[in-house]
N, CA and C atoms as a LAMMPS dump frame, in Angstrom:
ITEM: TIMESTEP
0
ITEM: NUMBER OF ATOMS
276
ITEM: BOX BOUNDS ff ff ff
-5.0000000000000000e+02 5.0000000000000000e+02
-5.0000000000000000e+02 5.0000000000000000e+02
-5.0000000000000000e+02 5.0000000000000000e+02
ITEM: ATOMS id mol type element x y z
1 1 1 N -330.178 -131.883 -162.625
2 1 2 C -331.499 -131.408 -163.221
3 1 3 C -332.094 -132.744 -163.757
4 2 1 N -333.456 -132.812 -163.63
5 2 2 C -334.138 -133.907 -164.105
6 2 3 C -334.294 -133.849 -165.56
7 3 1 N -334.273 -135.076 -166.241
8 3 2 C -334.448 -135.092 -167.597
9 3 3 C -335.954 -135.011 -167.969
10 4 1 N -336.243 -134.207 -168.999
11 4 2 C -337.611 -134.042 -169.449
12 4 3 C -337.953 -135.09 -170.52
13 5 1 N -339.031 -135.747 -170.317
14 5 2 C -339.367 -136.905 -171.272
15 5 3 C -340.46 -136.409 -172.249
16 6 1 N -340.359 -136.901 -173.458
17 6 2 C -341.383 -136.637 -174.447
18 6 3 C -342.38 -137.861 -174.33
19 7 1 N -343.677 -137.495 -174.198
20 7 2 C -344.688 -138.578 -174.112
21 7 3 C -345.575 -138.574 -175.445
22 8 1 N -345.921 -139.67 -175.92
23 8 2 C -346.715 -139.707 -177.122
24 8 3 C -348.152 -140.097 -176.752
25 9 1 N -349.084 -139.623 -177.639
26 9 2 C -350.544 -140.106 -177.549
27 9 3 C -351.162 -139.656 -176.183
28 10 1 N -350.895 -138.552 -175.675
29 10 2 C -351.507 -138.131 -174.374
30 10 3 C -352.653 -137.282 -174.855
31 11 1 N -353.919 -137.552 -174.284
32 11 2 C -355.14 -136.815 -174.766
33 11 3 C -354.992 -135.38 -174.202
34 12 1 N -355.485 -134.492 -175.024
35 12 2 C -355.499 -133.056 -174.659
36 12 3 C -356.704 -132.842 -173.778
37 13 1 N -356.521 -132.059 -172.662
38 13 2 C -357.604 -131.666 -171.81
39 13 3 C -357.972 -130.196 -172.081
40 14 1 N -359.167 -130.024 -172.558
41 14 2 C -359.626 -128.623 -172.838
42 14 3 C -359.979 -128.001 -171.512
43 15 1 N -359.222 -126.921 -171.211
44 15 2 C -359.416 -126.281 -169.87
45 15 3 C -359.811 -124.842 -170.099
46 16 1 N -360.424 -124.524 -171.232
47 16 2 C -360.833 -123.07 -171.486
48 16 3 C -362.064 -122.732 -170.638
49 17 1 N -361.88 -121.879 -169.703
50 17 2 C -362.994 -121.388 -168.905
51 17 3 C -363.795 -122.433 -168.152
52 18 1 N -364.908 -121.973 -167.714
53 18 2 C -365.775 -122.917 -166.957
54 18 3 C -366.751 -123.529 -167.902
55 19 1 N -367.331 -124.722 -167.512
56 19 2 C -368.326 -125.339 -168.489
57 19 3 C -369.481 -124.475 -168.697
58 20 1 N -370.124 -124.579 -169.824
59 20 2 C -371.312 -123.787 -170.107
60 20 3 C -372.492 -124.161 -169.244
61 21 1 N -373.398 -123.203 -169.093
62 21 2 C -374.575 -123.448 -168.252
63 21 3 C -375.595 -124.361 -169.047
64 22 1 N -375.721 -124.295 -170.272
65 22 2 C -376.622 -125.034 -171.092
66 22 3 C -375.873 -125.89 -172.084
67 23 1 N -376.133 -127.209 -172.067
68 23 2 C -375.57 -128.084 -172.987
69 23 3 C -376.544 -128.37 -174.07
70 24 1 N -376.466 -127.497 -175.064
71 24 2 C -377.372 -127.546 -176.23
72 24 3 C -376.794 -128.504 -177.271
73 25 1 N -377.559 -129.343 -177.814
74 25 2 C -377.048 -130.298 -178.848
75 25 3 C -376.876 -129.734 -180.152
76 26 1 N -376.224 -128.623 -180.35
77 26 2 C -376.127 -127.88 -181.613
78 26 3 C -375.338 -128.642 -182.747
79 27 1 N -374.335 -129.437 -182.275
80 27 2 C -373.5 -130.071 -183.29
81 27 3 C -374.39 -131.227 -184.015
82 28 1 N -375.332 -131.758 -183.371
83 28 2 C -376.069 -132.819 -183.944
84 28 3 C -377.348 -132.373 -184.611
85 29 1 N -377.709 -131.006 -184.548
86 29 2 C -378.867 -130.534 -185.188
87 29 3 C -378.647 -130.395 -186.695
88 30 1 N -379.701 -130.706 -187.451
89 30 2 C -379.646 -130.637 -188.906
90 30 3 C -380.71 -129.52 -189.234
91 31 1 N -380.661 -129.136 -190.485
92 31 2 C -381.582 -128.076 -191.066
93 31 3 C -383.003 -128.496 -190.723
94 32 1 N -383.873 -127.608 -190.134
95 32 2 C -385.193 -127.882 -189.797
96 32 3 C -385.443 -128.526 -188.46
97 33 1 N -384.384 -128.881 -187.715
98 33 2 C -384.525 -129.474 -186.384
99 33 3 C -384.901 -128.34 -185.36
100 34 1 N -385.615 -128.762 -184.295
101 34 2 C -386.106 -127.89 -183.312
102 34 3 C -385.73 -128.363 -181.885
103 35 1 N -385.402 -127.462 -181.021
104 35 2 C -385.224 -127.819 -179.642
105 35 3 C -385.916 -126.71 -178.795
106 36 1 N -386.215 -127.062 -177.606
107 36 2 C -386.818 -126.11 -176.652
108 36 3 C -386.071 -126.049 -175.335
109 37 1 N -385.716 -124.891 -174.903
110 37 2 C -385.017 -124.709 -173.594
111 37 3 C -385.987 -124.203 -172.633
112 38 1 N -386.362 -125.004 -171.627
113 38 2 C -387.359 -124.615 -170.672
114 38 3 C -386.826 -123.789 -169.599
115 39 1 N -387.773 -122.829 -169.101
116 39 2 C -387.36 -121.986 -167.932
117 39 3 C -388.495 -122.063 -166.89
118 40 1 N -388.255 -121.788 -165.623
119 40 2 C -389.198 -121.987 -164.531
120 40 3 C -390.103 -120.751 -164.412
121 41 1 N -389.711 -119.627 -164.863
122 41 2 C -390.514 -118.362 -164.685
123 41 3 C -390.28 -117.399 -165.871
124 42 1 N -391.116 -116.461 -165.972
125 42 2 C -390.911 -115.439 -166.985
126 42 3 C -389.675 -114.562 -166.728
127 43 1 N -389.413 -114.335 -165.423
128 43 2 C -388.247 -113.555 -165.021
129 43 3 C -387 -114.298 -165.463
130 44 1 N -386.915 -115.549 -165.244
131 44 2 C -385.751 -116.469 -165.568
132 44 3 C -385.581 -116.435 -167.124
133 45 1 N -386.704 -116.532 -167.873
134 45 2 C -386.651 -116.49 -169.248
135 45 3 C -386.044 -115.185 -169.748
136 46 1 N -386.583 -114.03 -169.187
137 46 2 C -386.015 -112.693 -169.601
138 46 3 C -384.544 -112.521 -169.269
139 47 1 N -384.114 -113.162 -168.151
140 47 2 C -382.668 -113.015 -167.721
141 47 3 C -381.794 -113.903 -168.578
142 48 1 N -382.282 -115.075 -168.976
143 48 2 C -381.394 -116.079 -169.622
144 48 3 C -381.411 -116.087 -171.205
145 49 1 N -382.478 -115.465 -171.808
146 49 2 C -382.597 -115.589 -173.261
147 49 3 C -381.376 -114.995 -173.942
148 50 1 N -380.78 -113.971 -173.494
149 50 2 C -379.622 -113.387 -174.157
150 50 3 C -378.432 -114.336 -174.076
151 51 1 N -378.276 -115.027 -172.94
152 51 2 C -377.154 -115.941 -172.784
153 51 3 C -377.322 -117.121 -173.766
154 52 1 N -378.564 -117.613 -173.911
155 52 2 C -378.78 -118.673 -174.906
156 52 3 C -378.424 -118.181 -176.278
157 53 1 N -378.958 -117.013 -176.667
158 53 2 C -378.687 -116.496 -177.969
159 53 3 C -377.226 -116.241 -178.23
160 54 1 N -376.523 -115.863 -177.163
161 54 2 C -374.96 -115.709 -177.297
162 54 3 C -374.35 -117 -177.638
163 55 1 N -374.803 -118.123 -176.966
164 55 2 C -374.289 -119.437 -177.336
165 55 3 C -374.534 -119.802 -178.777
166 56 1 N -375.704 -119.49 -179.24
167 56 2 C -376.056 -119.748 -180.708
168 56 3 C -375.215 -118.971 -181.662
169 57 1 N -374.959 -117.742 -181.229
170 57 2 C -374.121 -116.83 -182.118
171 57 3 C -372.698 -117.304 -182.192
172 58 1 N -372.196 -117.646 -180.973
173 58 2 C -370.757 -118.16 -180.966
174 58 3 C -370.624 -119.503 -181.741
175 59 1 N -371.627 -120.384 -181.607
176 59 2 C -371.535 -121.611 -182.374
177 59 3 C -371.598 -121.353 -183.866
178 60 1 N -372.415 -120.349 -184.216
179 60 2 C -372.649 -120.139 -185.674
180 60 3 C -371.319 -119.533 -186.296
181 61 1 N -370.633 -118.708 -185.622
182 61 2 C -369.447 -118.121 -186.157
183 61 3 C -368.211 -119.116 -186.129
184 62 1 N -368.305 -120.075 -185.291
185 62 2 C -367.242 -121.05 -185.15
186 62 3 C -367.559 -122.435 -185.855
187 63 1 N -368.671 -122.532 -186.437
188 63 2 C -369.183 -123.867 -186.949
189 63 3 C -368.425 -124.435 -188.089
190 64 1 N -367.967 -123.565 -189.037
191 64 2 C -367.276 -124.137 -190.277
192 64 3 C -366.099 -123.179 -190.631
193 65 1 N -365.02 -123.417 -190.189
194 65 2 C -363.918 -122.539 -190.51
195 65 3 C -363.332 -122.713 -191.915
196 66 1 N -363.663 -123.829 -192.514
197 66 2 C -363.13 -124.16 -193.838
198 66 3 C -363.854 -123.266 -194.952
199 67 1 N -365.171 -123.292 -194.919
200 67 2 C -365.947 -122.658 -195.924
201 67 3 C -366.52 -121.198 -195.405
202 68 1 N -366.417 -120.998 -194.147
203 68 2 C -366.91 -119.891 -193.465
204 68 3 C -368.477 -119.75 -193.662
205 69 1 N -369.104 -120.854 -193.995
206 69 2 C -370.618 -120.804 -194.029
207 69 3 C -371.133 -120.927 -192.629
208 70 1 N -371.96 -119.998 -192.253
209 70 2 C -372.485 -119.79 -190.891
210 70 3 C -373.765 -120.578 -190.732
211 71 1 N -373.869 -121.29 -189.679
212 71 2 C -375.157 -121.975 -189.303
213 71 3 C -376.039 -120.876 -188.751
214 72 1 N -377.289 -120.975 -189.202
215 72 2 C -378.235 -119.953 -188.698
216 72 3 C -379.355 -120.515 -187.851
217 73 1 N -379.777 -119.833 -186.793
218 73 2 C -380.865 -120.314 -185.988
219 73 3 C -381.938 -119.26 -185.852
220 74 1 N -383.141 -119.598 -185.563
221 74 2 C -384.304 -118.786 -185.308
222 74 3 C -384.701 -119.085 -183.901
223 75 1 N -384.943 -118.035 -183.136
224 75 2 C -385.452 -118.242 -181.763
225 75 3 C -386.745 -117.572 -181.541
226 76 1 N -387.598 -118.198 -180.755
227 76 2 C -388.994 -117.755 -180.487
228 76 3 C -389.23 -117.866 -178.983
229 77 1 N -389.707 -116.834 -178.343
230 77 2 C -390.101 -116.945 -176.934
231 77 3 C -391.398 -117.713 -176.815
232 78 1 N -391.4 -118.718 -175.869
233 78 2 C -392.638 -119.519 -175.722
234 78 3 C -393.261 -119.262 -174.296
235 79 1 N -394.621 -119.158 -174.356
236 79 2 C -395.332 -118.947 -173.035
237 79 3 C -396.655 -119.566 -173.173
238 80 1 N -396.886 -120.662 -172.341
239 80 2 C -398.234 -121.238 -172.308
240 80 3 C -398.554 -121.529 -170.815
241 81 1 N -399.663 -120.998 -170.408
242 81 2 C -400.026 -121.075 -169.046
243 81 3 C -398.931 -120.677 -168.129
244 82 1 N -398.343 -121.584 -167.364
245 82 2 C -397.204 -121.232 -166.417
246 82 3 C -395.932 -121.802 -166.814
247 83 1 N -395.841 -122.192 -168.131
248 83 2 C -394.544 -122.708 -168.64
249 83 3 C -393.963 -121.742 -169.607
250 84 1 N -392.655 -121.589 -169.542
251 84 2 C -391.97 -120.64 -170.322
252 84 3 C -390.806 -121.313 -170.981
253 85 1 N -390.326 -120.886 -172.128
254 85 2 C -389.166 -121.427 -172.766
255 85 3 C -388.721 -120.671 -174.004
256 86 1 N -387.643 -121.107 -174.603
257 86 2 C -387.125 -120.519 -175.805
258 86 3 C -387.047 -121.626 -176.827
259 87 1 N -387.831 -121.53 -177.967
260 87 2 C -387.764 -122.374 -179.002
261 87 3 C -386.623 -121.999 -179.925
262 88 1 N -385.916 -122.985 -180.428
263 88 2 C -384.804 -122.8 -181.337
264 88 3 C -384.833 -123.671 -182.53
265 89 1 N -384.893 -123.118 -183.727
266 89 2 C -384.883 -123.849 -184.969
267 89 3 C -383.541 -123.602 -185.705
268 90 1 N -382.964 -124.696 -186.328
269 90 2 C -381.901 -124.509 -187.213
270 90 3 C -382.426 -124.308 -188.551
271 91 1 N -382.135 -123.14 -189.166
272 91 2 C -382.766 -122.866 -190.474
273 91 3 C -381.828 -123.021 -191.642
274 92 1 N -380.522 -123.26 -191.496
275 92 2 C -379.759 -123.627 -192.582
276 92 3 C -378.592 -124.512 -192.236
Protein backbone atom coordinates (compact mmCIF):
# COMPACT_ATOMS: atom_id res chain seq x y z
CA UNK A 1 0.00 0.00 0.00
CA UNK A 2 1.22 3.51 -0.83
CA UNK A 3 2.04 5.83 2.00
CA UNK A 4 -0.26 8.86 2.36
CA UNK A 5 1.65 12.10 2.72
CA UNK A 6 0.57 15.18 4.65
CA UNK A 7 1.06 18.37 2.65
CA UNK A 8 1.24 21.85 4.19
CA UNK A 9 -0.01 25.22 2.85
CA UNK A 10 -2.01 23.82 -0.05
CA UNK A 11 -4.60 26.43 -1.18
CA UNK A 12 -8.22 25.37 -0.85
CA UNK A 13 -10.21 25.25 -4.09
CA UNK A 14 -13.82 26.28 -3.64
CA UNK A 15 -15.85 23.88 -5.78
CA UNK A 16 -19.35 24.63 -4.51
CA UNK A 17 -21.71 24.55 -7.47
CA UNK A 18 -21.28 26.43 -10.67
CA UNK A 19 -20.07 30.03 -10.82
CA UNK A 20 -22.73 32.70 -10.45
CA UNK A 21 -24.25 34.36 -13.49
CA UNK A 22 -23.72 37.87 -12.12
CA UNK A 23 -20.49 38.99 -10.50
CA UNK A 24 -21.83 41.83 -8.37
CA UNK A 25 -19.24 43.78 -6.31
CA UNK A 26 -21.26 43.44 -3.10
CA UNK A 27 -18.23 42.94 -0.81
CA UNK A 28 -16.74 46.27 -1.80
CA UNK A 29 -19.99 48.28 -1.57
CA UNK A 30 -20.37 50.69 1.32
CA UNK A 31 -23.47 52.35 2.72
CA UNK A 32 -25.03 54.64 0.11
CA UNK A 33 -23.25 53.03 -2.87
CA UNK A 34 -25.20 52.29 -6.05
CA UNK A 35 -24.75 49.81 -8.89
CA UNK A 36 -26.84 49.14 -11.96
CA UNK A 37 -27.34 45.73 -13.58
CA UNK A 38 -28.19 46.26 -17.28
CA UNK A 39 -30.53 44.03 -19.28
CA UNK A 40 -31.16 43.84 -23.04
CA UNK A 41 -34.95 43.74 -22.95
CA UNK A 42 -37.92 44.10 -20.65
CA UNK A 43 -38.53 40.36 -20.93
CA UNK A 44 -34.98 39.62 -19.77
CA UNK A 45 -35.40 42.09 -16.89
CA UNK A 46 -38.62 40.38 -15.79
CA UNK A 47 -36.99 36.93 -15.98
CA UNK A 48 -33.74 37.85 -14.21
CA UNK A 49 -34.74 40.33 -11.48
CA UNK A 50 -35.69 37.56 -9.05
CA UNK A 51 -32.30 35.88 -9.55
CA UNK A 52 -30.45 39.12 -8.78
CA UNK A 53 -32.61 39.74 -5.70
CA UNK A 54 -31.87 36.19 -4.53
CA UNK A 55 -28.13 36.92 -4.81
CA UNK A 56 -28.65 40.05 -2.66
CA UNK A 57 -30.66 38.11 -0.07
CA UNK A 58 -28.08 35.34 0.20
CA UNK A 59 -25.29 37.88 0.54
CA UNK A 60 -27.18 39.74 3.26
CA UNK A 61 -27.78 36.66 5.44
CA UNK A 62 -24.17 35.50 5.08
CA UNK A 63 -22.48 38.89 5.32
CA UNK A 64 -21.57 39.01 9.02
CA UNK A 65 -21.74 35.79 10.99
CA UNK A 66 -20.14 37.34 14.09
CA UNK A 67 -22.68 40.06 14.87
CA UNK A 68 -25.49 38.71 12.68
CA UNK A 69 -26.03 42.27 11.40
CA UNK A 70 -27.57 41.99 7.94
CA UNK A 71 -26.54 44.13 5.03
CA UNK A 72 -29.63 45.62 3.39
CA UNK A 73 -30.21 46.58 -0.22
CA UNK A 74 -32.92 48.50 -2.05
CA UNK A 75 -33.71 47.59 -5.65
CA UNK A 76 -35.53 49.64 -8.28
CA UNK A 77 -36.54 48.61 -11.80
CA UNK A 78 -35.12 51.02 -14.38
CA UNK A 79 -36.59 51.72 -17.82
CA UNK A 80 -35.57 54.56 -20.11
CA UNK A 81 -36.28 54.46 -23.83
CA UNK A 82 -35.03 51.00 -24.86
CA UNK A 83 -32.65 50.42 -21.96
CA UNK A 84 -33.63 48.33 -18.98
CA UNK A 85 -31.89 47.58 -15.71
CA UNK A 86 -32.06 46.96 -12.01
CA UNK A 87 -30.69 49.67 -9.72
CA UNK A 88 -29.25 48.46 -6.41
CA UNK A 89 -28.44 50.65 -3.38
CA UNK A 90 -26.77 49.47 -0.21
CA UNK A 91 -28.79 51.13 2.54
CA UNK A 92 -26.94 50.00 5.68
